[in-house]
N, C-alpha and C positions, 0 to 999 in steps of 0.2 A: 590830516595828521603833521605830514612835512610842511616845513613853512615855504615862503616863496624863494628865499635867499638858497636854502638847502636845493631845492628843484631846480633853480639856475645854475648852481655848484654842478649838480649832477650833470646838467644838459650843456654846460660851457664848450664852446667849440673847439677848446684844447685839450677837453678829456676826449681819449679815443677809445676807451673800454671802461665799463665799469664793473667792479667786483664787489660781491657781498660775501663778507664772512660768514659763514653760515654753519651754526654749532646743531640746529636741530632745536634749541631753546626758544621760547616764546618771543624774546626781544629779536633774535635773528629772522624768525618765521614773518613775525610782522614787518620788518626793515624789508626782506624780499618781497613779500606782497606790496609793500608801498612804493618800492622803486620799480617793480615791473609794473605799475600802473604809470609811472610818470616818465619814466627813462626813453628818451628817444633815441638809443646807440646799444650797441651790443651788452648783454648784462651777462655775468658769469657769476655762479654760487661757488664760493671758494670754502670748502670743508678740510678742516684739520683733525683728523682721527689721533688723539694722545694714547689709546687705548690702555686708560687710567682705572677703566672700571668695566664689568661685566656687559654693559650696555652699549659700549662705543661703538662696534661696528653696525649694531641697531642703528644707532644715531646715524652713521655714515649712510646706510642704506636708505633710511628716512629720507635725508636730504637729498639724496640722488632720485627720490621719486618725486621729491616736491619741486626740484629743479625742471624735471619732466613735466609737471604738471604745468608751470608758468612759463615751459619752452624755451629756459636759458641753458646757457654752456653750464656744464657740472665739470669741477674739478675737485678731488680728493687725493689729500697729502698724509702718509702715515708720519709722525713724528717718533722718528726712530732714536735709540740710545739717551733718553732723555737724563742728564745729569740732576740728579735729585740733592746733591750736596746742599744747594742752597734751600732746599725746601720744594717739595712738589709744587706747590702754586707758583712759585716764581721759576721753576724749571720749565713747567709746560708752557707759561707765558711766553718765556725767553724762546723756547723752541717754535711755538707758534708765530711769533713774529719773525724770528729768522726765515720760516717757510714762506710767509708772506713776502717779506724782502726779496726772496729768489723767484718767486712766483710772477712777481710784478715787472713791468717794464716801463719806460719814459711816455708819459701821456696817460698812464692807467690812473684811477681813481679806487681806492679801496673805501668800503664804507661799514662800519662797524656799529653793533648795535648798543652802545652806552647809550646810559638814559641819566636824569637827574639823581635817581637813587643810588647810582654806582657813582656817580660824582662825589657824592656825599660820603659814602664808604671809602673813596680814595682818598680824599682830604684827611678823614679822622687817622686811615691808615699810615700816611706819610707824617701826620702830626707824631702818631705813637712810635714809629721807626725813628724819626729824627732826623736832624739836617732839613735836606728838602730845598727849594727854590727860595728866592725872595719874597717874603709875604705868604700869605694862604693861596696856596695853588692847585689846583686839581687836574684834570687832562684836557688839553686844549681840542678846542673843537677842528681843529685842522693843523697837520705837522707832515713833514717829509716822511718818506718810508722807504730807503733805497732809492732807486729812481722814480719813484710814483709818489702819490699822495692818498694820505689816512685822512678821513672825514668822518666825523660824527654827527649825524643829521638829527638824531633823537635825543641830545644830549638836554634839550629843552623839554622834555616829554616825562612824567612821571612813570614808574612800574605801574601805578593804579591804572594809568589811561593808557597803556600798552595791553595790560588784561582786558580791560573793558572794550577796547578796537578788537581783539583778537576773537573774545567772544562772540560780539556782534557779528562779524564776517563767518564766524564756523570755523575758525582756523584751527588745526591741530598743530600739536608739536611734542618734542620728547622731553620729561624730565630728567635732568643730571643728578643720579643719584648723590654725586660728590656735594652737590651744592647746598646739602642739608648738614653737612659734617662741620660739625663748629670747631674741631680739632683744627682746621684750616682758618688763618688769622680773618681774611675777609668774610668769610662765613660767620665767625663770631660775631664780628663787626655787625654783620647784615640781621644775623636773627637774635643777637643777647643785647648789643650795646645800644644800637641805634634806637630800636623800641622802646628801651629804658629810658633814653633821652627825650625823644618826643614824648613819652609819657608826662616825663617832669616839665620839658620846656617844649609845648606844642609847635612854637615858632621856630626853632632850632633851626629845623633845615632850611627855610627859607633865610634866615638870617646867617647860616653859612655860607650858602649859595651866593647872596647878595656881598657878602665880604671878599668871596673868592673874585667876583667880579671888579669891585673895586680894586682890590691889591693887584688885579690883572693892569688895569689902566694905570696905578702906580708904577708898577712895573715897568709898563712901556713907557712912561714919562721918564723914569730913572734911565732906561736904555738910550732914549733918543738924546737924554742931556749929556750921558757921560759916552756915548758910542764916537763921537769926534774925538776926544779926549783919547779913547782907547786906540783908534785907528792911526793918529799920530804917534802912540807910545810904542806900537806893536812891532817887533821885529820879525818874529814869525807867531804862528797861531797861540802858542804857547810860551812865548816870550816877550819879555816887556825891556824896553830902555831902562835899567834902574838908575841912571845917574839923574833921568827927567824925570822920573817918577818921585826922585827924593825933592823936588822943589815945591812939589804939590802940599798941600795941608792933609792934615789927618783924617779929616771926614772925605774929602775929595779922593784920597787914597781908598778909604773903606768902600766907597761907592764904585771906584774904578775896578777892584777886584772884584765885587760883588758880578759887574756888567760882565767883566772876563769872564768867570764861571758861568754863568748864563748863556752866554755867546757859545761856550764848550760844553755846553748841556751837562754841567756838573752842579753837586750839591754843594750849598753855600753854608760855611761854618756859623756860629752864633757871633754874636758882637765881640766878647772879649777875646777870641780867636783873631778875628780880624784887627783889633785894636793892638794886640801883642805883635802881629805881622807889621802893621803901620810902624809901631815903635821902633821895631828891630830895622825896618828900613829907612826910617828918618835919623837912626842914630849910627847907622853904619855898621852895625852888629851884621854878625854872620847868620843869614837867613838858613834855617834848616828845620823846618815845622811839616807836621802830619797831620792832613785830617782825613779821617777815614782811609780812604786807599789814594789819598791826592798828597802829592809832595811840594812844598815851596821852598826853593833853594836858589841862592844866588850864587854867579858865576861870571869873573870879569865884568862887572857892569851891567849884568843882565839879570832879570827874575825870570826863573823857569816855575812851571805848573808841570808836575809830570805824575806818572802811574808809579804807586808804591812798588817796589819788586821783591819777591820772595828773596829770604836769606840763602846765603851760601855758605858752605863749610871748605874752608882754606884748604883742608887737606884733600879734597875730592879732586879727581883727576879721569881725564876722559880721553879713548883711545881715539884717534884723528880718523874720521870717516866723512862721507860726504855731508852729511847734516848731524852735528852732534847738539842732541839737546842739554841745555844748562838750566839753572833757575833763572825764570824771567825772560826765557830767549832762547835763540839757536846759534850754531857757527855753521856757516855755510862755506863748503870747499869748493872752489871753482878751479878750473884748468886754464891756465894761462899761458902766453906765448912769450919766451925773453924775459920774463921777470918771475916775481915772487919767489916761492920758498921750492928748494930742489926737490923732487918727485923720488919719496923713500918710503919703507914702509917702518912701522915702529916709533913714530912721532906720538905723544901725549899733550893733552891741553892739562894745564894745573893753573891754579888762581896766584896772585902774589902772596907772599909769606913775609916780605921785610928782608931788605939789603941784597935785593937782586942788583946784577951791573949787567950792561949789554954792550957788546961791541961792534958799532956800526963807524966805520972810518976811525973811530978811536973809543976807548973803555970810556962808558958813562953811567952814572948811577940811573935806574931805571924812574925814580922819582922826576929827575931831571928831565929824562925822556918824556915823561908825561905831559910837563909843564911844555915843553917844546911842540907837543903834537895838540896843545889845548884840551886835555882829556879833563873832562870835568870831574871835580876830586871826589863825587860821591860813586864814579863807576869805575876807578882804579883800581878796586879790589877785585871788580868781578871782568876784568877785561883778561880773555885768557892768554896765557904764556906758553908758546909753545917749545917742548922740550924734545930732544934727541939725548936719549940716556939722560947723562949729567947735565948735558949741554943746554943752555938757554940760548934757542937760536932763530926764534921770530916772535914778533908781537902781533896779534890778531889788530884787523882793522875794524872800525865801528863807524860804519856807513851813515846811521843815523845822526852821526855827529859830526859828520867829516873828517872822521881820522884815519888815516890809509893804514895799510898793514907795513910795518917795518921787520926788514929779514937783516940777520946779523953777516957779517964779514963771512966770507968763505961759504955761505949757505943759500947765496943767490943763485936763481937758474941763470945759465950763462945764454947768450944770444941764441937763439934757434933754439933752445930747449924749453921743456914744457915745466911749467912751476904750479906749484899750491898757491891761490890766493885765499885768504881765508878772512871771513868778515862777521862779526858778531851783530846779529841782527836782535836788538831788545823790543820789548813791548812797553815801552815806558815814557813815550812822548805822545801829544795830542795834537798829531800836524794833519 
């Protein structure tokens, strides 16, 4: 069942340990059976118990017994505190892969039992959700996962082939009752949409899977062609030399942005968005565009890709403590010797409201101070100002953008004294 390439991958000298993602379903049970027969190194069955239905604990017990049957190590982890705000499907998937990352080490290989039917469902799901990668794309055969590698050795097999193998070998498995619930998007696609499509277009699955393969080659060629340009123009992973980008032609800039996004594993906007972005770049107009949760902004000859941050209320204020959470990040308070802000109680963090002045050597307008410190324009409204009563006494640092903390005259800790050093940590960069 497993092809030669997958068997060689599993037994590659660089792989120290093989993990099989084992849910108890037929796909993962067949995968464990196949891997146990061909692996010439330690194998571990890794089970994640989401606790989402009444059979969850029974499925984990089944997996433990199955691992014992194959004489392989067994590890089960409970997925606790699943955040369901983005939907149960996505929340469970996210929790599962976070556990995988935490459980794996360098040199480990994680095998998952996705097959060609899953691939078709994934492609349709991505299409309906919108955005996505360049061209038609599904699940890659191989990708990094934390310090380890994730590999899908059954991606070339159909569900029918897997079921036939399981029945022929007399394998037993556990049915997940949630797999039949069509209120979940993927189940709806699997049980309702795909059968309808295949009834009307019998060759649709083959055509779509072939298209994925062809687009994958096209994506590889595009990446290879634009990779050299990208490496030359990158200042940081999320920042391009805008002055040099302006010298390129429209189509080249569009391809460059696509490759840049792919390298950061980000979704790709449609052509009209890319053309508008390119038009702004070439015309020298201000770039301030948002696609989904991604921002495109220019500042001082650089083009930045960033993460969209939640809004703030200017009237909000926070009492200073060791760590203060604000929308989009947090402020760390560290103790330093001979510098920083004088240690005292009662400091408050506020946001800019306009018209503030700051005394450091001489009085200056806050907007001028921002310019001197090279604070990006879109972050100036969220950089915390430190107040003692009505006095504006310090401006928080912003280490992610190399902005130091600034303290007003008469408020700095003296030599030998302990001071506060404040640093705003934002979740806004793809570094």
